[in-house]
C-alpha positions as CSV (number, residue, x, y, z in Angstrom):
1,M,-0.1,0.1,0.1
2,S,1.3,3.1,-1.3
3,L,0.0,6.8,-0.3
4,E,-1.4,9.0,-3.3
5,I,1.4,12.0,-3.6
6,P,-0.8,15.1,-3.5
7,S,-0.2,18.2,-5.2
8,V,3.0,19.8,-3.7
9,T,1.8,23.1,-1.9
10,K,2.3,24.2,1.8
11,G,-1.6,23.7,1.8
12,A,-1.4,20.4,0.9
13,L,2.0,19.7,3.1
14,Q,-0.3,21.0,6.3
15,R,-3.2,18.8,5.7
16,V,-1.1,15.8,5.0
17,K,0.7,16.8,8.7
18,E,-3.1,17.0,10.0
19,Q,-3.7,13.5,8.5
20,Y,-0.4,12.3,10.3
21,R,-1.2,14.1,13.6
22,F,-4.5,12.4,13.8
23,I,-3.0,8.9,12.8
24,Q,-0.4,9.2,15.6
25,K,-3.3,9.9,18.5
26,G,-5.2,6.9,16.9
27,K,-1.8,4.7,17.6
28,E,-1.5,6.4,20.9
29,I,-5.1,5.1,21.7
30,L,-4.6,1.9,20.3
31,E,-1.8,1.0,22.4
32,M,-3.4,2.3,25.4
33,K,-6.3,-0.2,24.4
34,R,-3.7,-2.9,23.7
35,D,-2.0,-2.3,27.1
36,R,-5.3,-2.2,29.2
37,L,-6.5,-5.3,27.4
38,A,-3.1,-7.3,28.2
39,G,-3.5,-5.7,32.0
40,E,-6.7,-7.3,32.4
41,I,-5.3,-10.7,30.7
42,N,-3.0,-11.3,33.1
43,A,-4.9,-10.1,36.0
44,L,-7.5,-13.1,35.0
45,L,-4.5,-15.6,34.4
46,P,-4.3,-16.6,37.8
47,K,-8.0,-17.4,38.4
48,M,-7.6,-19.8,35.1
49,R,-4.8,-21.5,37.2
50,E,-7.6,-23.2,39.5
51,R,-8.8,-25.5,36.5
52,K,-6.7,-28.4,37.7
53,K,-7.8,-28.4,41.4
54,I,-11.3,-27.9,40.3
55,E,-11.1,-30.8,38.1
56,Q,-9.5,-32.8,41.3
57,E,-12.2,-32.0,43.3
58,I,-15.1,-32.8,40.9
59,M,-13.4,-36.0,40.7
60,E,-13.4,-36.4,44.5
61,I,-17.2,-35.3,44.7
62,Y,-18.3,-37.6,42.0
63,K,-16.9,-40.6,43.8
64,E,-18.7,-39.6,47.1
65,Y,-22.0,-39.0,45.0
66,K,-21.9,-42.6,43.7
67,S,-21.5,-43.8,47.1
68,L,-24.5,-41.7,48.0
69,L,-26.7,-43.1,44.8
70,M,-26.2,-46.7,46.3
71,A,-26.7,-45.7,49.8
72,Y,-29.9,-43.9,49.4
73,G,-31.0,-44.7,45.8
74,S,-32.2,-42.5,42.6
75,E,-35.6,-42.3,43.4
76,E,-34.9,-40.9,47.4
77,L,-32.1,-38.5,45.9
78,S,-34.5,-37.3,43.0
79,S,-37.3,-36.4,46.0
80,Y,-34.5,-34.3,48.0
81,S,-33.6,-32.4,44.9
82,K,-37.1,-31.7,44.6
83,A,-37.2,-30.1,48.1
84,I,-34.5,-27.6,48.0
85,G,-35.8,-25.8,45.0
86,K,-33.9,-24.1,41.6
87,L,-31.0,-22.2,41.4
88,E,-31.9,-19.0,39.9
89,V,-29.2,-17.0,37.8
90,K,-28.9,-14.2,35.5
91,F,-26.7,-13.5,32.5
92,L,-25.2,-10.3,32.1
93,V,-23.0,-8.5,29.7
94,R,-20.7,-5.6,30.5
95,S,-18.2,-4.1,28.1
96,L,-14.3,-3.2,28.7
97,M,-13.1,-1.1,25.9
98,G,-15.9,-2.1,23.6
99,V,-15.2,-5.9,24.1
100,P,-18.5,-8.0,25.5
101,E,-17.6,-9.7,28.7
102,P,-20.5,-12.0,30.3
103,D,-21.0,-12.5,33.8
104,I,-23.5,-14.6,36.2
105,K,-25.2,-13.5,38.8
106,I,-27.0,-15.7,41.2
107,I,-30.6,-14.5,41.9
108,S,-31.3,-17.2,44.3
109,D,-29.8,-20.2,46.1
110,P,-31.2,-23.8,46.5
111,K,-32.7,-24.2,50.4
112,F,-30.4,-26.7,51.5
113,Q,-31.9,-26.6,55.2
114,N,-35.0,-28.3,53.5
115,I,-33.0,-31.6,53.5
116,S,-33.3,-33.4,56.8
117,D,-30.3,-35.7,56.6
118,P,-27.0,-34.0,57.8
119,A,-24.7,-36.0,55.5
120,L,-26.7,-35.5,52.4
121,Q,-27.0,-31.7,53.2
122,S,-23.3,-31.3,54.0
123,F,-22.7,-32.8,50.6
124,C,-25.0,-30.6,48.6
125,I,-23.2,-27.7,50.0
126,R,-20.0,-28.8,49.4
127,F,-21.4,-29.8,45.7
128,Y,-23.1,-26.2,45.2
129,R,-19.6,-24.5,46.5
130,L,-17.8,-26.7,43.9
131,F,-20.3,-25.7,41.5
132,K,-19.9,-21.7,41.9
133,K,-16.5,-22.2,41.3
134,L,-16.9,-24.0,37.7
135,L,-19.5,-21.0,37.0
136,S,-16.8,-18.5,38.0
137,L,-14.1,-20.1,36.0
138,A,-16.3,-20.7,33.2
139,V,-17.0,-17.1,33.1
140,V,-13.3,-16.3,33.5
141,E,-12.3,-18.3,30.8
142,T,-14.8,-16.8,28.3
143,R,-13.9,-13.4,29.4
144,V,-9.7,-14.2,28.4
145,E,-10.7,-15.8,25.1
146,K,-12.9,-12.7,24.3
147,L,-10.1,-10.2,25.4
148,A,-7.0,-12.3,23.7
149,L,-9.1,-12.1,20.6
150,E,-9.7,-8.5,20.6
151,L,-5.9,-8.2,21.9
152,M,-4.8,-10.0,18.5
153,D,-6.8,-7.7,16.3
154,T,-6.0,-4.5,18.1
155,N,-2.3,-5.5,18.0
156,R,-2.5,-6.1,14.2
157,K,-3.9,-2.6,13.8
158,V,-1.1,-1.0,16.0
159,N,1.5,-2.7,14.2
160,A,0.0,-1.9,10.4
161,L,0.0,1.8,11.8
162,E,3.4,1.4,13.2
163,K,5.3,-0.5,10.5
164,I,3.5,0.8,7.4
165,V,1.0,3.7,7.4
166,V,3.2,5.9,9.9
167,P,6.6,5.5,7.9
168,Q,4.5,6.5,4.5
169,F,3.2,9.7,5.9
170,Q,6.8,10.4,7.3
171,E,8.3,9.9,3.9
172,L,5.2,11.7,2.2
173,I,6.0,14.6,4.4
174,R,9.6,14.6,4.0
175,Y,9.4,14.2,0.1
176,M,7.0,17.5,0.3
177,E,9.0,19.5,2.4
178,E,12.0,18.6,0.1
179,R,10.1,19.8,-3.0
180,I,8.6,22.8,-1.3
181,M,12.2,23.8,-0.2
182,E,13.7,23.3,-3.7
183,D,10.7,25.4,-5.3
184,E,11.6,28.2,-3.0
185,L,15.0,27.9,-3.7
186,Q,14.3,28.0,-7.2
187,E,12.0,30.6,-7.4
188,F,14.5,33.0,-5.0
189,V,17.2,32.0,-7.5
190,R,14.9,33.2,-10.5
191,I,13.9,36.2,-8.3
192,K,17.7,37.0,-7.5
193,Y,18.3,36.8,-11.3
194,I,15.9,39.0,-12.5
195,V,16.9,41.6,-9.8
196,T,20.5,41.4,-10.9
197,K,19.6,42.3,-14.6
198,V,17.5,44.8,-13.6
199,E,19.9,46.5,-11.7
200,K,22.6,46.2,-14.3
201,K,20.5,48.5,-16.6
């Protein structure tokens, strides 16, 4: 991609310089956005490292669930599940520098106090805590994915401006300034020549 060279005048040079300043400002804004996105991703990465621990907890609680299923039977466990009620959640979307980020808000928790069996109640509470951790991890991972995609796109734009557009404008401005200087010098020499000729008469 190359810039079209306008007519070389001081007015045209001024317009090109204004465009160049606008592009530089845009590049600075994109760089700030890139840094902010990278900062957000770095802040979320430690939370993503909890996945392995959560997966281990899931396997442990699954083994316990199989034991409870054998002890109580599926019908009794199903009856208890109806007694605690439903989990109600609300899906939310917030925006970070134009990037939609999902979130989940718990509206109402299951009523574990309705379970009369202490062992089963304890299991359900632990399982629910684990479920909330898993839910939180899913939100974090989705955010990181969306932020990473936006970061890559922003970085491509910054690189294009930095390595292609900005150098082209710098070269165009240099070329126009040299051409104007040459024209002014030629005009000066021409006027000087005319003045000298007039003075000799």
